[in-house]
N, C-alpha and C positions, 0 to 999 in steps of 0.2 A: 346107743350110748357111746360106743367107741367112735362113731362118726362125729357125734356132738363133742366129745372130748377133744378130738383131733382139731375141730374148728376152733374151739375155745383156746387151745394151747398154741395155735399158730399165731405168730406176731405179724401184724400188718406191715406191708412194705412202706407205708407212709401214714402219717397221722390222719385221723378222721377229719374230713372237711378241707383238707389241703391238697391241692392239685399236685400230682407227681411231677409236673413241669414247672413248678413255682421256683425251684432252686436255680440260681444262675449257672451252676455247674451241671445241672441235669440236662438231659437231651430235650430239645425243643419239641413242642406239641406238633403232631403231624400236620395240622392245618397251618402252623406257623413256619414250617420248614420252607426254605427257599432253595430251589434246585441249585446245584453247584454252578451250572452254566449261567443261570440267571444272575447269581451273585457276582459272577465274573463280569457280566455285562454292566451291572449297576456300578461296580467299582471302576470299570473303565470309563463310564460316562462321567462319574465324579472327577476322575483324574483329567479328562478332556476339558471339562468346564474350568477346572483350576488352571490348566495350561492356557486356555483362551483368555482368562482374566489376567494372567501374568503377561501374556503377549500384548494385550490391550494396554496395560499400564506401561509396558516398555515403549509402546508407540505414542504414549501421551494421551491415550483415549480415556474418557471418564467412565467409570463404572457407576452402578447405582449408589454405591457408598461414597463416591467422589463426585458430587455435582459440579458443573462448570461454574466459574466465577465471572459473572457478567460485568463486574466493575472494571476489570482490566480492559475489556473491549470498549466500554463506555469512555474510559479515560483516554484511550487511543483515539477514539472518534473526536472527542473534544480537542485533543492536541492537534489533530489534523485540521479541524476548522480554524483554530487559532493560528496555525501555521499559514493557512491560506489568507487569513485576515491580515497577518503581519506582512506577508509578501505583497498584498495589495497596497498596504499602507506605505511600504517602501517605494513601490512604483509611483504612487500618487504624490510622494514627497511629504506625507504626513509624518514619517519618521525621518528626521533631518540628519544628514551626514555629519558626523562629529559629535552629535548629542548622545548622552547616556540616558538609558531608560531602565527603570527597575521593573522586575517581574510583578511585584505587588501593585505598582501603579498601573501597569498595562492590564493586569488582571481586573482591577477595578473598572478600567475603561471598557473592557469587553464583558464584564459581568461574570467572571469566573475566578477561581482561586489562582494563586501564583504558580502552582505546580504545572499545569499544562502550558502556561506561558513560558516558564523556565525551560521546559522540555522542547518547546518549539524554537525558542531562542538558541538553545544548544544546537539544534539542527541547522539554523541559519548561520551559526558560528562555524560549523563544519563546511558549509557552502562558501563561507567568506563574506557573507553579507554584513555580519556584525562581529565585534570583538568582545570577549569576556573581560569585564572590569571587576576584579575581586572586591567583594563587600559593597559593591555599588550597583551592578547590573550589567548592561550590554551597551556598547557604543556602536553606533551605525558607522560602517566603514567609509572612510573618505576616499573617493576615487577621482582621478583627474582625466583629462582628455586623452592622455597618452595610453592609459589602460584601456579605454574604450576603443582606441584605434588598434591596439594590439589584439583585442578580442575580435574586432572586425576582420583583421588580417587572418587570424587562425580559422575563423568561421569560413572565410572565403576559400582558404586552402583545402578545407574538408568538403564543403558543400558544392562549390562550383564544379569540380570534376564529376561528382556524383550526379548532379542535375543534368550536365551535358550528356553523360552516359544514359540517363533515364530518358532524355529527349529523343535519343536515337532508337530506343527499344520499346518504350511504353506506348501502347495504342491510344488513340485520341479519346475513346470512350472512358478510359480509366482516369484521364485527366479531368474530364467533364464532371465526374463524381465529386471532385474537390471544389467545384464552384461554390456550393453553399458555405464552405469554410472561408473562402476568399470574401464572400459577401458579408460574412459575420464581422470581419475586420472593418469593412466599410461602415457597417451599422454602428459599431462601437466608436469609430473615429468621428462619425457624424454628430454624436452627442458629447464628444470630448471626454469619454470615459477611458482614462489612461489604463486603469487596472484591467478593465474588460478587453481593451485593445491588446494589451500585453498577452493575456491568456489566449485570445483568438489568433494572434500573430504566431505564437508558438505552436498552437494546434495545427495551423496551416502548414508550417514548416515540418512539423513531425509527420503529418500525413504524406507530404511529398517524399521525404526521406525514407519513410516506411516502405515505399514501393521498391527500394533497393534490396529489401529482405535482410539487411544487416542491422540487428537489434543493438549491437554495441555502438555502431555509428550513430544511430538515432539517440541513444542515451547520452553520449558525449556531446553531440551537437546541441541537444536540448539544454544541457547544463551550461554550455557556453552562451547559448541564446539567453537564458535566464539571467546570467551575470551581466550581459550587455544591457539589460533593462533597468538595472539599479541606477539611481540618480547620481549625478556628478556633484561634487562639493561646490557650492555656490553656482551651480549650473542653472540656466534659464528653464522655466517650466515649458514643457512641450505644448505648443499651441494646437488648436483643433485643425487648423489648415495643414500643419505639418503631419499630423496623424492621417488626415485624408490623403495627402500625397503619398505617404507610405502605403496606405491601404490600396490605393489605385495600382501600385506596383504589383500587388498580388494578382489582381485580375489580368494585368498586362503580361505577367509571367506565365500564367496559365495559357493565354492565347499563344504566346511564343512556343511553349512546350507542345501544344496541340499541333502547331504549324511546323514543328521541328526546326525552328529557326535558331540555330545554335549561337549565332552572333548576338542576337537580341537577348537570348537567355543569359549568356555570360555577362553582358553589360548590365542587365536588370538586377541580377543577383549581387554583383559587386556594388552597384549603386545603392541597393537596398541595405546592404551591410554597413555602408558608410553613412547612412542616414542617422538621424538623431533619435536616441531613446527608444530602441526597440527591445 
């Protein structure tokens, strides 16, 4: 009886049917307890993941919550294609010096919106090929023979010394690798494709100057070369025979470089620069 009374009088430590570990303030169940060392590792891993995410965002990397935006890349690709098309139209004379062209009209011509055309035209304005006409569009720059002569003089001052130096040092087999580029200019000239000739002409000259190892020189020379290819105001259209004569100078120049004939190299380069519409 005394034992029974003692059991009946004793108050339970928790209500019947309720786990002693149910309270948020109570100690966790033995099987739920995480060793102190393990908790430290888990916390450190979470902090490391957080730091990686912050560093990735600082570098401009996309996280799972920040998917990339392909539209910007697509717009840039369209702008690049329109820029190439406008440059070809300039060389072909389809865009007439002195004429004003609106972005919407050119966009309709190329089957795109006005936005990539306007962006491409802004790039051409920086290069000096066109001028911005407020509320109207872009005017193709009018150029005369004097500007073309000045460009030829500057190109000669830059490229002639470089080619003479390369003729003394570059072995013949490295010049032979450029033969297909020279032949590409002949192929474009043979069909009278002025835009294709302009591109292949610049590609040949870039390849030659690249052998100097001076990237800044290649960039500057290529920009001058591009400007020399823009049409003159009221200038005559380059005939196929003239393109073929220019193209033949590329193969002749390669032969002179392989032979290390410095006199012929200098004469050919100067004559090439003074030719029409390269």
